[in-house]
N, C-alpha and C positions, 0 to 999 in steps of 0.2 A: 664436431665428430672426430673420432679417432680414425684417421684415414687408413690405418693398418688393419682395420676390421670392417666387415660388411656394414653398410649403412642401416640404421634402425628402421628406415623407411622403405628399404629395398631400392632398386633403381641405381642411379649413378650420379656422380658430381661432374659437371662441366667446369673445369677449374681455370679461373682467370690467370692465376699465377703459373700453373703448370703449362698452360697453352702459351703464355707469354715467354716462359723460359725456352720453349722450343722455337719461338720466333727469334729470340735473342741468340740461340745456338745457330740458327740458319743464317742470320745476318752477319754473325761473327765469322762463320765458315766462309761466307761469301767474300768478306773482306780479306781473309787469309788467302783464299783461292786467287783473288785478283792480284794480290801481292806476288804470289808464286808464279802466276801467269806472265808476269813481266819478264821472266827468264825462261819459262817453259810453257808454251802455249797450250799444252795438254790440259792445264788446270783451268782453262777458260770454260771447258765443258762442265766442270764441277761448279764453277761460279754461276753458270746459267741454271744449273739444277737448284742450288741453294737460293738463288734469286726467286725462282718460281715457288719454291717451298715457302719462303718468307711471305710472299704476296698472298698465297692461298691461306696461310694461317691468319694473316692480318684480315683478310676478307671474312673468314669465319668469326673472328673475334668481334667484328664490327657490324656484320650484316646477317649472320645466320638467324633464321626465324624473325627477321625484321631488324633487330638492332644488336644481334650477337650477345655478348656479355656486358655490353655498355648499358648503363642506366641513365636515361636522359633526365630524369627527375633529380637525381643526386649528383650527377656529373662524375661518376666513378665506374670502374669495372668491378663486377661481382661474380663470385661463383654462382652457378645455377644448379639446383637440384632437379633431376629428372626422375619422377616416380609417379606411378599410378596415372600415367597419361598427362601429368601436369609438369610444368616447367616453372620452378619457384626460385626467384633470386634471393640469395642469402645476404642480406644487406648489412654485412659486417665491414666497417670502414677500417681496413687493415692494409698491410703491405701487399696483400692479394690484389688490391686495386691499383697499386703503384708500380708493381713489377712491369706492366705493359710499357711504361715510360722508357725503360732501359733498352728495349729492342729498337735501336735506331742506328742508322748509318748514312753517311753522306757520300755519294759517288760523284767524283769530278769527271767532267766530260773529257778531259785530257786522258784520263786512265781508260775510259771506254773507247776512245778513238784509237788507242794503241793496240786494241784487241779486236780485230775485225770480226772474228767468229762470235764473240760475246756480243758485240755491237749489233750484228745482224739478227741474232736471236732476240735481243732486247727490243729492236725495232719491230720485229714480227709480233712480239708479245704486246707491245703498246698499240699496234694497229688492229690486231685481231682479237685481243682479249681486253677490250675496253671496260668490260664489267669488273675485271680485276685491276686493271691499270689505274682506275680511279683512286686507288690507295697510294699512288706515287705522287709526290709534290715536285714541282719544277721551279728552279730559280732562274729567271731570265736576266740577261744583261741588257744594257741600253739599246743594243742593236736587235733585241728580240730573240736572241739565240739562247737556247737552254744550256747553261753551263754547269749546273749541278742538279742532281736528283736526290731527294730525301726519301729514304725508306724508313718509315716509322709506323708503329701500330696506331697511335692517335693522330688524327689530322689536327690542324692548328687550333680549331675551336675547342676540340676535346682536350687537347694539351693544356690550353688556358684554364679550362674548368678544373681539371685534376690538380694543376699547380695552385689554384686558389685554396684548395683544401690542404695540399702538401705544405704550403707556407703559412697556414693559419696556426697561431700559437695556442688556440683553443682546441686544435685537432692534432695534426702530426708534428708540427714544428716545436721541438723542445729547445731550451737554451743550449743543449749539447748535441743536437742533431735531429734526425727524423725518427720519431717513435714508430714502433711496429704496429701499434693500434691507436686509433684516434682517441684523444682524451674525451671526446664526445661521449664515449661509452662508459665513462666513469659514473655519470648520472643517468645514462640511458643504455643499460646493457642490452645487447641483442638477445632475444629469446625466440626459441622455436620449439613447438610441441610436436611430438611424434610418438605413436604407440603408447599414449598415456603418460609419457615422460616429458619433462621440460628440459631443454638444453639451452645454455646461456653462455655468452661471452661478455665479460666486463673488462674494463681497463685495469691492467695489473702492471704498473710500471717497473716493479722489482721482481723478486723471486716469485715463482708460480704458486698459486693457491689450488692447483689441480695436479693430479698425478698422471694425467694424460701425457703421452710422449715422455714418460719417465720424469715428470715434474719440470720439464723444460718449457717455459712460457714464451717461446721465441716469437710468436705472432701476437702476443697479448699486451704489449706496452713497452718493453725495453728497447734500447737503441742498439742496433746491430751494425757493426762496421762495414762488412762486405756490401750490404745492400745500399747503405749510405754512399759508399764510394762509387758504386755503379750508377747511382742516381746523379752524382756529381759529374762523372764522365759523360753521362747522357746529356746533361744540361749544356756541357761544353760543345757537344756535337750539334745540338739544336741551335746553339748560338752561331756555330760555324755556318749553318745554313740560313737562319733568319736574320742574323746580324743585330745591330743595335736598334732596329725598328721594332723588334719584339720586346715590349716592356710589360712588366707585371709588378703588382704591389708586393713588396717584401719587407716586413711581414704583411700578410693580408689584413687590410683595414688600417694600415699605418699611414697611407697616403704617400709612402715613399716608393717610387718606381725604380726598378732595376732591369737591365737587360739580363739575359740568361747566364752569361758568363759571370756577371756580378753576383747573381744568385748562387752560382756554384762557389764563388769565393766566400759568400756568407755561410754556406754550409760547411766549407772547409774550416772557417773560423770557429764555428760552434763546436765542431768535432774536436778541434785543437784545444778548446777550453777544458775538455776533459782532463788534459795532461798538464795544463799550465798552472803553476803555483799562484795562489791568490795572495794578497798583501799580508794577511795575518793568519793564514791557514794553509793546510796542505792542498795538494791537487784534488779536485773533485772526485777523481777516480779512486783516490785513496783516503776518502774523507773519514772513514771510521777506523783507520789504522794510525793510532797516535804515534807510533814509532816513526812512521814515514813523514809525520808533520814536524816533529821536534828533534829527533835524533840526527845529528850532523852526519853520522855514518850511514844512515838509512834514507834520509829525505830525498836524495837524488837517485835512488834506485827505483826504476820504473817497472811496474807489472803490466802485462798486456792481457787484460781481462777479456773473457769471451763475449760479454755484452754488458750494457750499462743502464743504470736506473734512469727511467724516462724523465724524472723530475730533478733528481739531485746529481746525477752523473756518476754515482757510486759504481765502482767496478764489481761485477757479479760473475758467477760461473767460474770456469777454469781461469786461473791467473797467469797462464803461460801460453795464451792463444796467439802466438806470434805469426801463425799461419795467415791470419787476416788483420788482426788489430795493429800489427806493425805497419799497416798502410797509413797510420798517422804520420809517419815520416814523410810520405808523399804530400800529405795535406799541408804540413808545416813548410815543406820546401816550396810549394806553390804560393803560399802566402808570403814567404820571404822573397821569392822572385817578383811577385807583384809589388811588394813594398820597395824593392830595389829600383823598379821602373816607375815608381810614383803611384800613389793610392788611387788616382783618378783613371788609371789605365783601364780600358774596357776589355 
C-alpha cells in the first residue's frame, strides 16, 4: 500500500517498523539521559520516562491481542491490517520485520547505582509492574547479583529465530549486506486482494518496477546502508550482554557457528566488499561504469550511492549520498582494527 494515501480496505495498519522505530527512539533517549544524568541528576527523571515508554512499546509489540506483531509460525514481526473487525498479518518478509532488532540497550548496574532516583523508580517498576518487567533480561554474575539489564524488543528465543532468517543467503543475507526484502519473494510474491484489486510485493533487488513512493523501491530488495549499520551496532550490543555463549549459524545452514560480534564483523565485511576492487574488475558498486574500472584517473574515485543492488552490489539511486553511505569508513575501520588484533578475536 501507498502509506501516504487511505488504505483501500479502510481501517489502519499496525506497523512493526514504525512501532519499533519508536522503541529505538525511546531506548536511545534513555541512553542519552543516563549519560547526562552523570553530571546533572535532573536528567534521571527523563531516563525513567523513556525507560517506561520503551517497556510499554515492547509489551505492545510482543503481547497485544495475544502475540502482538510477532508471528510464531514464521519467526518474524509483521505489519497487521485492522479492517472490518479483522486483524490480518501482512506476511511480507522485509526490513519491517528486522527493525525491531535495533531497539536494544544494555544498562550496567554501576550506572544505575550512581543514580539513586532512577534506581528507586526502576526497582518500583520491577516489583509492581511484573507484567511489563517480563520484557527485561538480567545477566547474573557468579555471586547471583544482577550486573546488567538488557532492554530489547525480542527476547532471546525470538532473536534467534529472526537471526536465522536474517543470516539466510536465500532470504536476507546478500554477498554485500542485508537485503531490504527477502529473496524468498522472488519466487513467492506476497499477494493481497482488497476491493476487487490485487496488491503484490515481489523481490526487486535493483531499481523499482513500481511508481509507488516516486519509484523508490527501498523496501523491495536493495541494500540500504543506514539500516545495515544499525543492525551491526545492535548485534554488538547483544554480544555485550550475551557474550560468547550466544552462538548462531552464519550463514544459516552452513554449519559454521559465530558469536554475535563475529556476525557483526561478517556483515561489516560484506558491506565493505561493495567498495573493494576485485582482481580483474572494478568495485561492485561501480560495476557498470567502465571509466571507473580502467581509467587510472578515475578508478580510485569513489561514489557514495544511495542504495545497492541486492545481488550484484551495483550502486543505485543518488551517487552522492555521503549522509549515510559514508558509514562504510566505520565498517572498514572496524575490520582493520580486528585484523590488527588478530582475526580470531571475538
